[in-house]
C-alpha positions as CSV (number, residue, x, y, z in Angstrom):
1,M,-8.2,60.3,13.4
2,W,-8.1,57.1,11.9
3,K,-7.0,58.9,8.4
4,W,-4.1,60.7,10.4
5,V,-3.0,57.1,12.0
6,D,-3.3,55.5,8.4
7,D,-1.3,58.2,6.8
8,K,1.6,58.0,9.5
9,A,1.9,54.4,9.4
10,K,1.8,54.5,5.4
11,N,4.8,57.0,5.4
12,A,6.5,54.9,8.2
13,Y,6.6,51.8,5.8
14,K,7.5,53.9,3.1
15,N,10.5,55.4,4.8
16,W,11.4,51.9,6.2
17,K,11.3,50.4,2.5
18,C,13.6,53.3,1.1
19,T,16.1,52.6,4.1
20,I,16.1,49.0,3.3
21,N,16.5,49.6,-0.5
22,T,19.6,52.0,0.4
23,I,21.0,49.3,2.6
24,R,20.4,46.7,-0.2
25,K,21.9,48.8,-3.0
26,E,24.9,49.8,-0.9
27,N,25.7,46.1,0.3
28,P,24.9,43.8,-2.7
29,G,24.3,40.2,-1.5
30,K,24.3,41.0,2.3
31,I,21.0,40.3,4.2
32,P,20.5,43.2,6.8
33,E,20.2,42.0,10.5
34,E,17.1,42.5,10.9
35,F,16.0,39.8,8.1
36,E,18.3,37.1,9.4
37,H,15.9,35.1,11.1
38,R,13.1,36.3,8.4
39,L,14.5,35.5,4.8
40,D,10.8,35.0,3.3
41,E,10.2,38.6,4.0
42,W,13.8,39.5,2.7
43,N,13.1,37.4,-0.6
44,W,9.8,39.2,-1.1
45,L,11.4,42.5,-0.6
46,L,14.3,41.8,-3.2
47,K,11.6,40.5,-5.4
48,H,9.7,43.8,-5.2
49,F,12.7,46.2,-5.3
50,E,13.6,44.4,-8.6
51,S,10.0,44.3,-10.0
52,D,9.4,46.4,-13.7
53,G,6.8,48.1,-11.7
54,F,9.3,49.5,-8.8
55,T,12.0,50.3,-11.1
56,R,9.8,52.4,-13.6
57,R,8.4,54.2,-10.6
58,S,11.7,54.9,-9.2
59,A,13.3,56.0,-12.4
60,A,10.2,58.2,-13.1
61,N,10.5,59.8,-9.7
62,K,14.3,60.4,-9.9
63,S,13.7,62.1,-13.2
64,N,10.9,64.2,-11.8
65,R,13.1,65.6,-8.7
66,D,15.9,66.3,-11.2
67,K,13.4,68.6,-13.1
68,K,12.9,70.5,-10.1
69,T,13.9,73.9,-10.5
70,L,13.1,75.6,-6.9
71,H,14.2,73.8,-3.9
72,H,12.7,74.2,-0.4
73,H,15.2,75.9,2.5
74,T,13.1,76.5,5.6
75,G,13.3,73.0,6.9
76,A,10.5,71.1,8.2
77,R,8.7,74.4,8.8
78,S,5.5,74.8,6.6
79,F,4.5,78.4,4.8
80,I,1.9,79.2,7.2
81,Y,3.7,78.9,10.3
82,K,6.6,81.2,8.8
83,A,4.1,83.5,7.5
84,K,2.2,83.7,10.7
85,E,5.5,84.2,12.5
86,L,6.1,87.3,10.2
87,K,2.7,88.5,10.4
88,D,3.3,88.6,14.3
89,K,6.3,90.5,13.9
90,G,4.5,93.1,12.0
91,E,5.4,92.2,8.5
92,H,3.0,93.4,5.6
93,L,3.7,91.1,3.0
94,Y,4.5,88.3,5.2
95,F,3.2,85.6,3.0
96,I,5.0,86.8,-0.1
97,K,8.3,86.9,2.3
98,S,7.8,83.4,3.7
99,Y,7.6,81.9,0.3
100,S,10.8,84.1,-0.8
101,Q,12.6,82.9,2.3
102,A,11.7,79.4,1.2
103,Y,12.9,79.5,-2.1
104,N,15.1,82.3,-3.1
105,S,18.7,81.0,-2.2
106,A,22.0,80.5,-3.4
107,H,21.0,77.1,-3.6
108,N,18.4,77.5,-6.7
């Protein structure tokens, strides 16, 4: 259970940092409201976002995302749930069909 809690906390923190970085990029020089009375934390985040390590990782991740040739189109539903749904409907090739529905579309 603790691993699940830890994973959720890490994911929430990562998403929050991403949101803050987006706000920083869209409003250069402006301090977000939630940091008006926490300038030390804002300055730490600015240093973090401008560090060599962060900018290198960010550029590498963006490049890797751009290289993707297949994009998932079924929303948050996993293959397993979609495959089970198709199996329950009597589909014989349910796992293959669930993959096909997720990746075969006009968007790819």
